[in-house]
Backbone as a printed PyTorch tensor [residue, N CA C, xyz], in Angstrom:
tensor([[[  0.8260,  -1.1830,   0.0000],
         [  0.0000,   0.0000,   0.0000],
         [  0.8730,   1.2500,   0.0000]],

        [[  1.9590,   1.2240,   0.8290],
         [  2.8640,   2.3740,   0.8620],
         [  3.4780,   2.6020,  -0.5140]],

        [[  3.8550,   1.4980,  -1.1780],
         [  4.4640,   1.6200,  -2.5030],
         [  3.4800,   2.2210,  -3.5170]],

        [[  2.2360,   1.8490,  -3.4140],
         [  1.2160,   2.3680,  -4.3190],
         [  1.0270,   3.8610,  -4.1060]],

        [[  0.9900,   4.2940,  -2.8670],
         [  0.8610,   5.7250,  -2.5530],
         [  2.1030,   6.4720,  -3.0220]],

        [[  3.2830,   5.9100,  -2.8040],
         [  4.5380,   6.5280,  -3.2320],
         [  4.5870,   6.6630,  -4.7490]],

        [[  4.2010,   5.6260,  -5.4560],
         [  4.1790,   5.6650,  -6.9270],
         [  3.1670,   6.7170,  -7.3990]],

        [[  2.0230,   6.7840,  -6.7660],
         [  0.9910,   7.7670,  -7.1190],
         [  1.4910,   9.1870,  -6.9030]],

        [[  2.1770,   9.4300,  -5.7720],
         [  2.7230,  10.7640,  -5.4950],
         [  3.7960,  11.1430,  -6.5070]],

        [[  4.6840,  10.2080,  -6.8320],
         [  5.7390,  10.4730,  -7.8210],
         [  5.1400,  10.7700,  -9.1950]],

        [[  4.1380,  10.0070,  -9.5520],
         [  3.4760,  10.2290, -10.8360],
         [  2.8170,  11.6050, -10.8670]],

        [[  2.1810,  11.9890,  -9.7740],
         [  1.5470,  13.3000,  -9.6710],
         [  2.5870,  14.4140,  -9.7700]],

        [[  3.7170,  14.2570,  -9.1200],
         [  4.7880,  15.2630,  -9.1540],
         [  5.3360,  15.4090, -10.5640]],

        [[  5.6160,  14.3080, -11.2210],
         [  6.1800,  14.3710, -12.5790],
         [  5.2020,  14.9750, -13.5790]],

        [[  3.9390,  14.6340, -13.4860],
         [  2.9740,  15.1590, -14.4540],
         [  2.6370,  16.6110, -14.1720]],

        [[  2.6640,  17.0380, -12.9330],
         [  2.3600,  18.4370, -12.6300],
         [  3.5280,  19.3460, -12.9780]],

        [[  4.7280,  18.8340, -13.0320],
         [  5.8910,  19.6360, -13.3880],
         [  6.0530,  19.7780, -14.8960]],

        [[  5.3470,  18.9700, -15.6350],
         [  5.4770,  19.0390, -17.0890],
         [  4.7090,  20.2550, -17.6030]],

        [[  5.4370,  21.1690, -18.2070],
         [  4.8150,  22.3670, -18.7610],
         [  5.0700,  22.3950, -20.2510]],

        [[  4.1320,  22.9980, -20.9670],
         [  4.3920,  23.1520, -22.3910],
         [  5.4500,  24.2360, -22.5560]],

        [[  6.2270,  24.1730, -23.6250],
         [  7.3290,  25.1360, -23.7800],
         [  6.8130,  26.5540, -23.9500]],

        [[  7.5350,  27.4890, -23.3460],
         [  7.1780,  28.9050, -23.4680],
         [  7.8450,  29.5250, -24.6800]],

        [[  8.7630,  28.8050, -25.3040],
         [  9.4890,  29.3050, -26.4650],
         [  9.6400,  28.1720, -27.4680]],

        [[  9.3810,  28.4720, -28.7370],
         [  9.5870,  27.4620, -29.7730],
         [  9.8110,  28.1450, -31.1210]],

        [[ 10.4050,  27.4130, -32.0360],
         [ 10.5590,  27.9010, -33.4020],
         [  9.7260,  27.0840, -34.3800]],

        [[  8.8610,  26.2390, -33.8330],
         [  7.9480,  25.4360, -34.6500],
         [  6.5740,  25.4610, -33.9960]],

        [[  5.6160,  26.0760, -34.6840],
         [  4.2550,  26.0870, -34.1560],
         [  3.2830,  26.4180, -35.2790]],

        [[  2.0280,  26.1640, -35.0080],
         [  0.9840,  26.4820, -35.9800],
         [  0.9190,  27.9900, -36.2110]],

        [[  1.1230,  28.7760, -35.1620],
         [  1.0870,  30.2330, -35.2780],
         [  2.2400,  30.7490, -36.1470]],

        [[  3.4100,  30.1450, -36.0200],
         [  4.5410,  30.5410, -36.8730],
         [  4.2110,  30.2580, -38.3310]],

        [[  3.5650,  29.1470, -38.6000],
         [  3.1720,  28.8320, -39.9760],
         [  2.1670,  29.8570, -40.5050]],

        [[  1.2970,  30.3550, -39.6460],
         [  0.3390,  31.3980, -40.0440],
         [  1.0840,  32.6840, -40.3960]],

        [[  2.0890,  33.0500, -39.5960],
         [  2.8820,  34.2530, -39.8860],
         [  3.6480,  34.0780, -41.2010]],

        [[  4.2080,  32.9170, -41.4170],
         [  4.9060,  32.6580, -42.6840],
         [  3.9510,  32.8330, -43.8680]],

        [[  2.7430,  32.3270, -43.7220],
         [  1.7430,  32.4700, -44.7880],
         [  1.3570,  33.9360, -44.9810]],

        [[  1.2120,  34.6760, -43.8830],
         [  0.8600,  36.1020, -43.9740],
         [  1.9550,  36.8890, -44.6880]],

        [[  3.2020,  36.6050, -44.3800],
         [  4.3120,  37.3060, -45.0260],
         [  4.3840,  36.9240, -46.5030]],

        [[  4.1310,  35.6860, -46.8110],
         [  4.0800,  35.2570, -48.2020],
         [  2.9450,  35.9720, -48.9490]],

        [[  1.7910,  36.0940, -48.3100],
         [  0.6610,  36.8020, -48.9190],
         [  1.0070,  38.2710, -49.1540]],

        [[  1.7290,  38.8910, -48.2230],
         [  2.1980,  40.2650, -48.4170],
         [  3.1420,  40.3330, -49.6160]],

        [[  4.1200,  39.4280, -49.6720],
         [  5.0980,  39.4380, -50.7620],
         [  4.4310,  39.3280, -52.1260]],

        [[  3.3900,  38.4940, -52.2270],
         [  2.7180,  38.2630, -53.5060],
         [  1.4530,  39.1030, -53.6720]],

        [[  1.2410,  40.0540, -52.7900],
         [  0.1090,  40.9890, -52.8430],
         [ -1.2310,  40.2660, -52.9090]],

        [[ -1.3370,  39.2290, -52.1300],
         [ -2.5850,  38.4630, -52.0170],
         [ -3.3670,  39.0360, -50.8290]],

        [[ -4.0310,  40.1670, -51.0510],
         [ -4.5980,  40.9410, -49.9380],
         [ -5.7270,  40.2100, -49.2300]],

        [[ -6.5900,  39.5350, -49.9480],
         [ -7.6940,  38.8070, -49.3000],
         [ -7.1490,  37.6860, -48.4100]],

        [[ -6.1730,  36.9540, -48.9250],
         [ -5.5600,  35.8930, -48.1230],
         [ -4.8790,  36.4800, -46.8930]],

        [[ -4.1890,  37.6140, -47.0830],
         [ -3.5080,  38.2570, -45.9570],
         [ -4.5100,  38.6090, -44.8660]],

        [[ -5.6150,  39.2050, -45.2380],
         [ -6.6170,  39.6120, -44.2460],
         [ -7.2420,  38.4140, -43.5380]],

        [[ -7.2500,  37.2580, -44.1790],
         [ -7.8770,  36.0770, -43.5670],
         [ -7.1210,  35.5810, -42.3340]],

        [[ -5.8950,  36.0050, -42.1440],
         [ -5.1100,  35.5760, -40.9870],
         [ -5.4150,  36.4020, -39.7320]],

        [[ -6.1930,  37.4710, -39.8950],
         [ -6.4700,  38.3970, -38.7990],
         [ -7.8790,  38.2170, -38.2670]],

        [[ -8.0390,  38.4510, -36.9610],
         [ -9.3790,  38.5600, -36.3940],
         [ -9.9880,  39.8590, -36.9220]],

        [[-11.3060,  39.9090, -37.0480],
         [-11.9610,  41.1110, -37.5790],
         [-11.6530,  42.3530, -36.7490]],

        [[-11.4260,  42.1640, -35.4690],
         [-11.1880,  43.3010, -34.5640],
         [ -9.7040,  43.5400, -34.2840]],

        [[ -8.8320,  42.9560, -35.0860],
         [ -7.3810,  43.0750, -34.8550],
         [ -6.9380,  44.5340, -34.9230]],

        [[ -5.8840,  44.8310, -34.1680],
         [ -5.2560,  46.1520, -34.1690],
         [ -3.8390,  46.0070, -34.7150]],

        [[ -3.5150,  46.8250, -35.7170],
         [ -2.2200,  46.7500, -36.3830],
         [ -1.5280,  48.0980, -36.2340]],

        [[ -0.3090,  48.0630, -35.7130],
         [  0.4610,  49.2850, -35.4880],
         [  1.7940,  49.1730, -36.2210]],

        [[  2.0740,  50.1310, -37.1070],
         [  3.3550,  50.1530, -37.8010],
         [  4.1180,  51.4070, -37.4040]],

        [[  5.2290,  51.2210, -36.6980],
         [  6.0920,  52.3060, -36.2230],
         [  5.3300,  53.3190, -35.3650]],

        [[  4.3380,  52.8520, -34.6490],
         [  3.5440,  53.7250, -33.7960],
         [  2.8240,  52.8890, -32.7480]],

        [[  2.3880,  53.5520, -31.7110],
         [  1.4990,  52.9050, -30.7380],
         [  0.1500,  53.6150, -30.6970]],

        [[  0.0020,  54.6480, -31.5500],
         [ -1.2320,  55.4240, -31.4970],
         [ -2.0830,  55.3100, -32.7600]],

        [[ -1.4800,  55.1970, -33.9250],
         [ -2.2570,  55.0920, -35.1720],
         [ -2.5120,  53.6250, -35.4770]],

        [[ -3.7520,  53.2420, -35.3420],
         [ -4.1060,  51.8330, -35.5010],
         [ -4.7440,  51.5990, -36.8710]],

        [[ -4.3780,  50.4860, -37.4830],
         [ -5.0070,  50.0340, -38.7180],
         [ -5.8740,  48.8250, -38.3980]],

        [[ -6.9500,  48.6800, -39.1300],
         [ -7.7660,  47.4750, -39.0220],
         [ -7.3630,  46.5380, -40.1660]],

        [[ -7.7290,  45.2770, -40.1100],
         [ -7.4090,  44.3760, -41.2170],
         [ -7.9770,  44.8680, -42.5540]],

        [[ -9.1480,  45.5110, -42.5340],
         [ -9.7340,  46.0260, -43.7710],
         [ -8.8990,  47.1570, -44.3640]],

        [[ -8.1950,  47.9190, -43.5410],
         [ -7.3630,  49.0350, -44.0130],
         [ -5.9660,  48.5830, -44.4390]],

        [[ -5.6130,  47.3680, -44.0990],
         [ -4.2590,  46.8680, -44.3300],
         [ -3.8990,  46.8250, -45.8170]],

        [[ -4.7710,  46.3040, -46.6480],
         [ -4.4870,  46.2030, -48.0820],
         [ -4.2750,  47.5880, -48.6830]],

        [[ -5.1290,  48.5320, -48.3310],
         [ -4.9960,  49.8910, -48.8720],
         [ -3.7010,  50.5430, -48.4060]],

        [[ -3.3180,  50.2990, -47.1680],
         [ -2.0590,  50.8210, -46.6360],
         [ -0.8840,  50.3130, -47.4780]],

        [[ -0.8490,  49.0200, -47.7290],
         [  0.2560,  48.4410, -48.5060],
         [  0.2200,  48.8950, -49.9650]],

        [[ -0.9590,  48.9520, -50.5610],
         [ -1.0720,  49.3950, -51.9540],
         [ -0.5600,  50.8290, -52.1080]],

        [[ -0.8970,  51.6720, -51.1570],
         [ -0.4610,  53.0760, -51.1940],
         [  1.0680,  53.1640, -51.1510]],

        [[  1.7010,  52.3330, -50.3720],
         [  3.1570,  52.3460, -50.2820],
         [  3.8290,  51.6510, -51.4620]],

        [[  3.1480,  50.6940, -52.0610],
         [  3.7290,  49.9280, -53.1650],
         [  3.9030,  50.7410, -54.4390]],

        [[  3.2000,  51.8610, -54.5890],
         [  3.2940,  52.6450, -55.8290],
         [  4.7110,  53.1670, -56.0660]],

        [[  5.5140,  53.2540, -55.0410],
         [  6.8700,  53.7800, -55.1770],
         [  7.8700,  52.7220, -55.6420]],

        [[  7.4540,  51.4570, -55.7200],
         [  8.3970,  50.3710, -55.9640],
         [  8.0780,  49.5880, -57.2280]],

        [[  9.1460,  49.1970, -57.9380],
         [  8.9770,  48.2830, -59.0650],
         [  8.9400,  46.8450, -58.5490]],

        [[  9.6900,  46.5530, -57.4990],
         [  9.6620,  45.2520, -56.8250],
         [  9.8530,  45.4900, -55.3350]],

        [[  9.3290,  44.5550, -54.5350],
         [  9.5550,  44.6100, -53.0950],
         [  9.0970,  43.3020, -52.4720]],

        [[  9.8530,  42.8460, -51.4760],
         [  9.5130,  41.6100, -50.7690],
         [ 10.5060,  41.4110, -49.6320]],

        [[ 10.1860,  40.4940, -48.7510],
         [ 11.1360,  40.0890, -47.7190],
         [ 12.0720,  39.0490, -48.3240]],

        [[ 13.3680,  39.1620, -48.0090],
         [ 14.3370,  38.1730, -48.4860],
         [ 14.0180,  36.8270, -47.8550]],

        [[ 14.0470,  35.7900, -48.6430],
         [ 13.7480,  34.4370, -48.1480],
         [ 14.7950,  33.9330, -47.1630]],

        [[ 16.0570,  34.1860, -47.4510],
         [ 17.1320,  33.5850, -46.6610],
         [ 17.4130,  34.2990, -45.3340]],

        [[ 16.8200,  35.4400, -45.1040],
         [ 17.1140,  36.1800, -43.8690],
         [ 15.8650,  36.3560, -43.0090]],

        [[ 15.1290,  35.2890, -42.8080],
         [ 13.9090,  35.3390, -41.9970],
         [ 14.1000,  34.5010, -40.7380]],

        [[ 13.6820,  35.0560, -39.6270],
         [ 13.7280,  34.3340, -38.3460],
         [ 12.3650,  34.4370, -37.6780]],

        [[ 11.9310,  33.3360, -37.0630],
         [ 10.6350,  33.2740, -36.3940],
         [ 10.8100,  32.6220, -35.0290]],

        [[ 10.0370,  33.1000, -34.0660],
         [  9.9660,  32.4200, -32.7730],
         [  8.5960,  32.6760, -32.1720]],

        [[  8.1090,  31.7200, -31.4240],
         [  6.8640,  31.8910, -30.6960],
         [  7.1680,  31.8360, -29.2140]],

        [[  6.5750,  32.7650, -28.4750],
         [  6.7500,  32.7860, -27.0270],
         [  5.3850,  32.9160, -26.3640]],

        [[  5.3140,  32.3800, -25.1680],
         [  4.1480,  32.6230, -24.3250],
         [  4.6290,  33.4970, -23.1870]],

        [[  4.0240,  34.6890, -23.0370],
         [  4.4840,  35.6030, -21.9960],
         [  3.9560,  35.1930, -20.6220]],

        [[  4.3300,  35.9250, -19.5980],
         [  3.9430,  35.5950, -18.2180],
         [  2.4370,  35.6940, -17.9860]],

        [[  1.7380,  36.3820, -18.8930],
         [  0.2800,  36.5090, -18.7630],
         [ -0.4610,  35.4620, -19.5950]],

        [[  0.2890,  34.5350, -20.1910],
         [ -0.3280,  33.4750, -20.9830],
         [ -0.6660,  33.8860, -22.4040]],

        [[ -0.2210,  35.0680, -22.8490],
         [ -0.4820,  35.5200, -24.2140],
         [  0.5370,  34.8900, -25.1560]],

        [[  0.0660,  34.5120, -26.3440],
         [  0.9210,  33.8890, -27.3490],
         [  1.3350,  34.9390, -28.3720]],

        [[  2.6530,  35.0640, -28.5720],
         [  3.2190,  36.0260, -29.5150],
         [  4.1600,  35.3040, -30.4670]],

        [[  4.1470,  35.7220, -31.7240],
         [  5.1320,  35.2530, -32.7000],
         [  5.9490,  36.4550, -33.1250]],

        [[  7.2650,  36.3180, -33.0320],
         [  8.1810,  37.3790, -33.4540],
         [  8.7770,  37.0150, -34.7970]],

        [[  8.8920,  38.0220, -35.6410],
         [  9.4830,  37.8570, -36.9750],
         [ 10.5710,  38.9070, -37.1500]],

        [[ 11.7120,  38.4640, -37.6650],
         [ 12.7870,  39.3720, -38.0540],
         [ 13.1350,  39.0500, -39.4910]],

        [[ 13.2610,  40.0860, -40.3110],
         [ 13.6100,  39.8480, -41.7030],
         [ 14.1780,  41.0850, -42.3570]],

        [[ 14.6960,  40.8920, -43.5540],
         [ 15.1930,  41.9970, -44.3640],
         [ 14.2060,  42.2420, -45.4940]],

        [[ 13.6650,  43.4450, -45.5030],
         [ 12.7530,  43.8680, -46.5620],
         [ 13.5950,  44.5460, -47.6360]],

        [[ 13.3580,  44.1570, -48.8830],
         [ 14.1390,  44.7050, -49.9910],
         [ 13.1840,  45.2060, -51.0630]],

        [[ 13.4220,  46.4490, -51.5240],
         [ 12.5880,  47.0050, -52.5860],
         [ 13.4190,  47.8350, -53.5430]],

        [[ 12.9970,  47.8610, -54.8110],
         [ 13.6350,  48.7100, -55.8190],
         [ 12.6770,  49.8420, -56.1410]],

        [[ 13.1570,  51.0760, -56.0230],
         [ 12.3270,  52.2320, -56.3060],
         [ 11.9890,  52.2830, -57.7930]],

        [[ 10.7480,  52.5870, -58.0970],
         [ 10.3000,  52.6400, -59.4840],
         [ 10.9510,  53.8060, -60.2310]],

        [[ 11.2030,  54.9160, -59.5610],
         [ 11.7150,  56.1120, -60.2240],
         [ 13.1600,  55.9870, -60.6870]],

        [[ 13.9910,  55.2840, -59.9120],
         [ 15.4240,  55.2260, -60.2660],
         [ 16.0420,  53.8360, -60.0930]],

        [[ 15.2300,  52.8470, -59.7410],
         [ 15.6660,  51.4620, -59.5350],
         [ 16.6670,  51.2990, -58.3860]],

        [[ 16.7800,  52.3090, -57.5200],
         [ 17.6740,  52.1840, -56.3730],
         [ 17.1130,  51.1340, -55.4210]],

        [[ 17.9900,  50.2540, -54.9580],
         [ 17.5790,  49.2020, -54.0340],
         [ 17.6680,  49.7160, -52.5940]],

        [[ 16.6070,  49.4860, -51.8550],
         [ 16.5310,  49.8520, -50.4390],
         [ 16.3820,  48.5510, -49.6540]],

        [[ 17.2030,  48.3750, -48.6260],
         [ 17.1050,  47.2010, -47.7450],
         [ 16.8550,  47.7030, -46.3310]],

        [[ 15.7870,  47.1910, -45.7110],
         [ 15.3890,  47.6520, -44.3810],
         [ 15.2120,  46.4430, -43.4650]],

        [[ 15.9510,  46.3910, -42.3530],
         [ 15.6800,  45.3570, -41.3430],
         [ 14.3180,  45.6280, -40.6790]],

        [[ 13.5340,  44.5840, -40.5070],
         [ 12.1770,  44.7250, -39.9820],
         [ 11.9760,  43.7570, -38.8170]],

        [[ 11.2660,  44.2390, -37.7810],
         [ 10.8050,  43.3540, -36.7030],
         [  9.2990,  43.5220, -36.5800]],

        [[  8.5860,  42.4030, -36.5930],
         [  7.1350,  42.4160, -36.4030],
         [  6.8010,  41.3840, -35.3400]],

        [[  5.9200,  41.7560, -34.4170],
         [  5.4510,  40.7940, -33.4180],
         [  3.9270,  40.7130, -33.5080]],

        [[  3.4210,  39.4820, -33.4740],
         [  2.0020,  39.2020, -33.6650],
         [  1.4630,  38.5070, -32.4220]],

        [[  0.3390,  38.9920, -31.8970],
         [ -0.3290,  38.2940, -30.8070],
         [ -1.4600,  37.4620, -31.3950]],

        [[ -1.5840,  36.2280, -30.9120],
         [ -2.5840,  35.2910, -31.4140],
         [ -3.5950,  34.9270, -30.3410]],

        [[ -4.8460,  34.8130, -30.7580],
         [ -5.9030,  34.1760, -29.9560],
         [ -6.6780,  33.3010, -30.9280]],

        [[ -6.8400,  32.0400, -30.5800],
         [ -7.5510,  31.0680, -31.4230],
         [ -7.0160,  31.0540, -32.8560]],

        [[ -5.6830,  31.0670, -32.9790],
         [ -4.9960,  31.0000, -34.2740],
         [ -5.3370,  32.1440, -35.2300]],

        [[ -5.7280,  33.2700, -34.6820],
         [ -5.9520,  34.4870, -35.4640],
         [ -5.0790,  35.5990, -34.8710]],

        [[ -4.5490,  36.4450, -35.7440],
         [ -3.7640,  37.5920, -35.2910],
         [ -4.7270,  38.6260, -34.7320]],

        [[ -4.5170,  39.0130, -33.4770],
         [ -5.3850,  40.0150, -32.8460],
         [ -4.6530,  41.3440, -32.6330]],

        [[ -3.3290,  41.3020, -32.5670],
         [ -2.5190,  42.5160, -32.4310],
         [ -1.2320,  42.3100, -33.2040]],

        [[ -0.8020,  43.3610, -33.8840],
         [  0.4580,  43.3120, -34.6240],
         [  1.1990,  44.6260, -34.4040]],

        [[  2.4720,  44.5210, -34.0530],
         [  3.3530,  45.6820, -33.9470],
         [  4.5090,  45.4790, -34.9130]],

        [[  4.6930,  46.4120, -35.8420],
         [  5.7960,  46.3360, -36.7950],
         [  6.7070,  47.5400, -36.6390]],

        [[  8.0100,  47.2790, -36.6210],
         [  8.9900,  48.3520, -36.4370],
         [ 10.1110,  48.2340, -37.4500]],

        [[ 10.4600,  49.3620, -38.0680],
         [ 11.5740,  49.4360, -39.0050],
         [ 11.9790,  50.8910, -39.1310]],

        [[ 13.1830,  51.1060, -39.6240],
         [ 13.7130,  52.4560, -39.8200],
         [ 13.5620,  52.7990, -41.2970]],

        [[ 12.6690,  53.7190, -41.6050],
         [ 12.4060,  54.0670, -43.0000],
         [ 13.1120,  55.3520, -43.4240]],

        [[ 14.1210,  55.7920, -42.6660],
         [ 14.7640,  57.0770, -42.9760],
         [ 15.4720,  57.0580, -44.3310]],

        [[ 16.1400,  55.9710, -44.7060],
         [ 16.7970,  55.9090, -46.0090],
         [ 15.7620,  55.9920, -47.1290]],

        [[ 14.6660,  55.2810, -46.9730],
         [ 13.5930,  55.3130, -47.9570],
         [ 13.0190,  56.7270, -48.0790]],

        [[ 12.7150,  57.3490, -46.9440],
         [ 12.1610,  58.7120, -46.9640],
         [ 13.1230,  59.6870, -47.6260]],

        [[ 14.4090,  59.5440, -47.3430],
         [ 15.4230,  60.4130, -47.9430],
         [ 15.4640,  60.2400, -49.4590]],

        [[ 15.4210,  59.0120, -49.9270],
         [ 15.4350,  58.7530, -51.3680],
         [ 14.1760,  59.2970, -52.0460]],

        [[ 13.0190,  59.1150, -51.4250],
         [ 11.7780,  59.6290, -52.0010],
         [ 11.7920,  61.1580, -52.0440]],

        [[ 12.3430,  61.7620, -51.0130],
         [ 12.4620,  63.2250, -50.9810],
         [ 13.3950,  63.7040, -52.1010]],

        [[ 14.5070,  63.0090, -52.3020],
         [ 15.4540,  63.3560, -53.3630],
         [ 14.7840,  63.2340, -54.7340]],

        [[ 14.0090,  62.1740, -54.9310],
         [ 13.3010,  61.9790, -56.1970],
         [ 12.3150,  63.1220, -56.4380]],

        [[ 11.5780,  63.5070, -55.3970],
         [ 10.6110,  64.6070, -55.5300],
         [ 11.3050,  65.9240, -55.8290]],

        [[ 12.4450,  66.1650, -55.1860],
         [ 13.2030,  67.3970, -55.4320],
         [ 13.6950,  67.4360, -56.8750]],

        [[ 14.2420,  66.3200, -57.3560],
         [ 14.7110,  66.2500, -58.7380],
         [ 13.5590,  66.4220, -59.7240]],

        [[ 12.4280,  65.8340, -59.4050],
         [ 11.2520,  65.9560, -60.2770],
         [ 10.7750,  67.4000, -60.3060]],

        [[ 10.7320,  68.0570, -59.1720],
         [ 10.3110,  69.4600, -59.1120],
         [ 11.2540,  70.3460, -59.9100]],

        [[ 12.5510,  70.0920, -59.7950],
         [ 13.5390,  70.8850, -60.5340],
         [ 13.3710,  70.6680, -62.0320]],

        [[ 13.1280,  69.4430, -62.4380],
         [ 12.9280,  69.1300, -63.8550],
         [ 11.6440,  69.7680, -64.3650]],

        [[ 10.5900,  69.7370, -63.5570],
         [  9.3070,  70.3200, -63.9670],
         [  9.3880,  71.8340, -64.0990]],

        [[ 10.2290,  72.4760, -63.2880],
         [ 10.3020,  73.9320, -63.3140],
         [ 11.1400,  74.4590, -64.4730]],

        [[ 12.0030,  73.6340, -65.0570],
         [ 12.7810,  74.0360, -66.2220],
         [ 11.8900,  73.8340, -67.4390]],

        [[ 11.5360,  74.9460, -68.0690],
         [ 10.6460,  74.8550, -69.2220],
         [ 11.4630,  74.8070, -70.4980]],

        [[ 10.9780,  74.0470, -71.4280],
         [ 11.6340,  73.9780, -72.7270],
         [ 11.3330,  75.2560, -73.4930]],

        [[ 12.2660,  75.6930, -74.3640],
         [ 12.0110,  76.9010, -75.1580],
         [ 10.7850,  76.6920, -76.0420]],

        [[ 10.0180,  77.7610, -76.1870],
         [  8.8100,  77.6760, -76.9830],
         [  9.1160,  77.9910, -78.4390]],

        [[  8.4300,  77.3040, -79.3070],
         [  8.5360,  77.5890, -80.7370],
         [  7.6890,  78.8180, -81.0350]],

        [[  8.0110,  79.5080, -82.1170],
         [  7.3100,  80.7460, -82.4590],
         [  5.8130,  80.5160, -82.5990]],

        [[  5.4220,  79.3780, -83.1430],
         [  3.9920,  79.1320, -83.3290],
         [  3.2670,  78.8850, -82.0050]],

        [[  4.0270,  78.5760, -80.9130],
         [  3.4200,  78.3630, -79.6030],
         [  3.2160,  79.6680, -78.8380]],

        [[  3.8740,  80.7340, -79.2810],
         [  3.7440,  82.0230, -78.5990],
         [  2.5120,  82.7070, -79.1560]],

        [[  1.6500,  83.1810, -78.2670],
         [  0.3770,  83.7280, -78.7020],
         [  0.5430,  84.9970, -79.5420]],

        [[  1.4210,  85.8640, -79.1690],
         [  1.6050,  87.1100, -79.9110],
         [  2.9900,  87.1300, -80.5200]],

        [[  3.0500,  86.9450, -81.8160],
         [  4.3070,  87.0200, -82.5350],
         [  4.2460,  88.2760, -83.3990]],

        [[  5.2140,  89.1230, -83.2470],
         [  5.2530,  90.3750, -84.0200],
         [  6.1590,  90.1350, -85.2080]],

        [[  5.6340,  90.4030, -86.3870],
         [  6.4420,  90.2830, -87.5880],
         [  7.3530,  91.5050, -87.6970]],

        [[  8.6040,  91.2550, -87.6810],
         [  9.5790,  92.3130, -87.8660],
         [ 10.1690,  92.1410, -89.2440]],

        [[ 10.0490,  93.1810, -90.0460],
         [ 10.5640,  93.1310, -91.4020],
         [ 11.9400,  93.7450, -91.4140]],

        [[ 12.7120,  93.3480, -92.4190],
         [ 14.0700,  93.8760, -92.5320],
         [ 14.0740,  95.3850, -92.6510]],

        [[ 13.0910,  96.0000, -93.3420],
         [ 13.0790,  97.4410, -93.4700],
         [ 12.7770,  98.1480, -92.1790]],

        [[ 12.0880,  97.4730, -91.2450],
         [ 11.8310,  98.0760, -89.9460],
         [ 13.1180,  98.1570, -89.1300]],

        [[ 14.0500,  97.3270, -89.4360],
         [ 15.3030,  97.3210, -88.6930],
         [ 16.2660,  98.3790, -89.2090]],

        [[ 16.0930,  98.8590, -90.4510],
         [ 17.0080,  99.8340, -91.0290],
         [ 16.6980, 101.2070, -90.6240]]])
């Protein structure tokens, strides 16, 4: 009887100490993030939105301006007009899933975003960190952070060059000038 109680106590101790991992690089949520990033790369906006809860909050380089999943496609389309190509590099992607002390599930993504500007084909490479909170395998919160100063500087330079080019007017031909005065050789003598 003592042995049975001892075995029962040991079994209880071992099973109660078993916890699921708080950190992993393989999970269903990581696969969802991989799919979301792939959908972004290939501009599959409907598929991208399907990974989010309807009430999800998305923050890019801010904690105050929130995007909804419905606004996400328009946000990306608006930014894509400046690029001939853009995507995250395949070989420089890192993923991890963690469970925080409050039991919330987060997936962290680190990658290199690469884009070629449409105006001059200059390549811009930006390190990006995005963290996604999941509930029931849906993204409910997303925080994305990156330094866009090089991109902003290049876009500003392009606009300045365009403005300078637009302000230089080509010489007008005589037929384009509304009032042309005929000057005859005898008027000059």
